[in-house]
C-alpha positions in Angstrom: -0.2 0.0 -0.2 1.5 3.3 -0.6 1.2 6.7 1.1 -0.3 9.7 -1.0 2.6 12.3 -1.9 1.9 15.7 -0.6 2.3 17.8 -3.7 5.3 19.9 -4.1 4.3 23.9 -2.9 4.2 26.3 -6.6 7.1 27.2 -7.8 7.3 30.7 -6.5 8.6 33.5 -9.1 9.0 37.4 -9.0 8.1 39.1 -12.3 8.4 42.6 -13.6 6.0 44.6 -15.7 7.8 47.6 -17.5 5.9 49.4 -19.6 7.2 52.1 -21.7 5.0 54.3 -24.4 2.2 51.4 -24.0 4.6 48.5 -24.8 5.7 45.6 -22.4 9.0 44.7 -22.2 9.3 40.4 -22.5 12.5 38.6 -22.3 13.3 34.9 -23.8 15.7 32.3 -22.0 18.9 30.5 -23.6 17.0 27.3 -23.1 13.9 28.5 -24.8 14.4 31.3 -27.1 11.3 31.3 -28.9 8.8 31.8 -25.9 9.0 35.2 -24.2 8.2 35.8 -20.1 8.2 38.8 -18.0 11.6 39.4 -16.5 12.4 38.2 -13.3 13.0 34.8 -11.5 13.0 32.7 -8.4 13.7 33.8 -5.0 17.1 32.9 -3.2 16.7 30.5 0.1 15.8 33.2 2.9 14.9 36.1 0.3 11.7 38.1 -0.2 9.9 38.0 -3.3 10.8 42.2 -3.6 14.7 41.2 -2.9 14.5 38.6 -5.8 12.9 40.9 -8.3 15.5 43.7 -7.5 18.4 41.1 -7.9 17.0 39.2 -11.0 16.4 42.4 -12.7 20.0 43.5 -12.2 21.3 39.9 -13.1 19.5 39.4 -16.2 18.8 43.0 -17.5 21.4 45.2 -15.8 18.9 47.5 -14.3 18.1 49.2 -11.1 14.5 49.7 -10.1 13.5 53.3 -9.2 10.3 51.9 -7.1 8.5 48.5 -7.6 4.8 48.1 -6.6 2.8 44.8 -6.1 0.4 44.3 -9.3 -1.1 40.7 -9.1 -0.4 37.2 -7.8 -0.7 34.7 -10.9 -1.1 31.2 -10.6 -0.7 29.2 -13.6 1.7 26.6 -15.0 5.5 27.3 -15.5 6.0 27.7 -19.5 9.7 26.3 -19.2 9.4 23.8 -16.1 5.7 22.7 -17.0 5.1 22.9 -13.0 2.3 24.9 -11.0 3.4 28.4 -10.3 2.4 31.5 -8.1 4.0 34.6 -9.9 4.0 37.7 -8.0 4.1 40.5 -10.5 5.2 44.1 -9.9 4.7 47.1 -11.9 8.3 48.6 -11.8 10.1 51.7 -13.2 13.9 52.5 -14.2 15.8 55.2 -15.9 18.0 52.5 -17.2 18.1 50.8 -20.5 17.3 47.3 -20.0 20.2 44.8 -22.1 19.9 41.1 -21.8 22.4 39.4 -19.7 22.7 36.3 -17.9 20.9 33.4 -19.2 18.7 35.6 -21.5 18.7 35.3 -25.1 16.9 38.3 -26.4 14.6 41.1 -25.1 11.5 42.6 -27.0 8.8 45.7 -26.4 5.3 43.9 -27.7 1.9 45.5 -27.0 0.5 41.8 -26.7 -0.7 41.8 -30.2 2.5 40.7 -32.5 1.8 37.7 -34.3 5.0 36.6 -34.5 6.0 36.7 -31.0 5.1 33.9 -28.7 4.2 34.7 -25.2 4.3 32.4 -22.1 0.8 31.6 -21.4 0.5 33.3 -18.2 1.7 36.4 -20.0 -0.5 35.8 -23.0 -3.7 34.6 -20.7 -3.4 36.7 -17.9 -0.9 39.6 -17.5 -1.7 41.0 -20.8 -5.4 41.0 -20.3 -4.7 42.7 -16.8 -2.5 45.5 -18.4 -4.9 46.1 -21.2 -7.9 46.8 -18.6 -5.8 49.1 -16.8 -5.0 50.9 -19.8 -1.0 50.5 -19.5 -0.8 48.5 -22.9 -1.7 50.3 -26.2 
């Protein structure tokens, strides 16, 4: 007789919504260069979601945030890992110019309607509609 397995907690992710001129910054990773995500990543042990956000954006994009504001918590399946994910999404602002570094392959600015851009399901299905509803995307 087997004992039931306790499901693993969802993957915790901190992600940034950086919008300029009505377009959202999205990034692709070298591991999956054809899928675009929000920039950000997983907190290290002992790190808060906000600390992870600042660290990941500095590492991945070379930017320092002027401020961040909690926007939403998204529950979805992580596109790359295929596991349940809890993504804390923050609206962020910076005066720096983002440049892809670390594990990133590319970055793009999108209004969410680009037919040639493959967005991760959580971004296209939840984040983009939320941003449109709030008038943040063109």
